[in-house]
N, C-alpha and C positions, 0 to 999 in steps of 0.2 A: 504494500499500499504506499504509494508515494505521496509527496506533497506535504505541506504543513497542515497541522490539525489544530484547532482551537476547541476548548471545552467551555461549556456553559452549564448553568444549573437553573432549575426552577422548582418552586414549591409545588409539589403535585398533590395539593390538599383539596381542590375544589373544581367547580365548573370552569372558572376562568383558567385555571392551570390546565385543564384538559384541552381547552381551545388553544392555549399557548403551545402545549405539546404538539397538537396537530399542525399548528402553523410552523413550528420549528422542524417537524418531520417533512413537511412540504418543501421547506428550504434546503433539505438534504442532510439535516442532522440525524444522527444514529444514537439509539440508546445505548449507553455503555454500563450503567449501574443504577440500581434502584435501592436506595438506603431507607429501609422501613423505620418510621418513627425517629428520624435523625434530627429533626428541627423542632425546637420548642418555641412557640410563639408567646407573647406577653400574656395572653389569656391562660397560659398554662397547658394548652393543647399541643399534642405532638403531630407532626406532619412528616410525610415521606419526602426525600430529597432525590430527584432524578438528575443524573449526570449524563450529558449528551455531548458529542463531538461532531465536528464537521471537517471534511477535507477542503481546505481553503482554495486550492487550485481548482477543484471541481466546482465549488461554489461561485468563484469569480467567472469561470467559463460559462456556467449556466446563466448567470447575471447578464454577461456580455451577449449571449445568444438571444436573450429576451429583450435586449436593448435598454436595460436599466442601468442608470449611472449612479 
């Protein structure tokens, strides 16, 4: 697997996060790890942490092919 990779994270605790996950997958991000109950929010609730990566070279090529700047 060539090219640079970047990693991102999102709180996978609710509907908004599900929409964000779908958006990142559409952009070419791949799931790398799901850490159950890894994040504790100020209300004391625990949420899952999803780690995703993307191949930067592929991402930029896809972006250029679509004419996005």
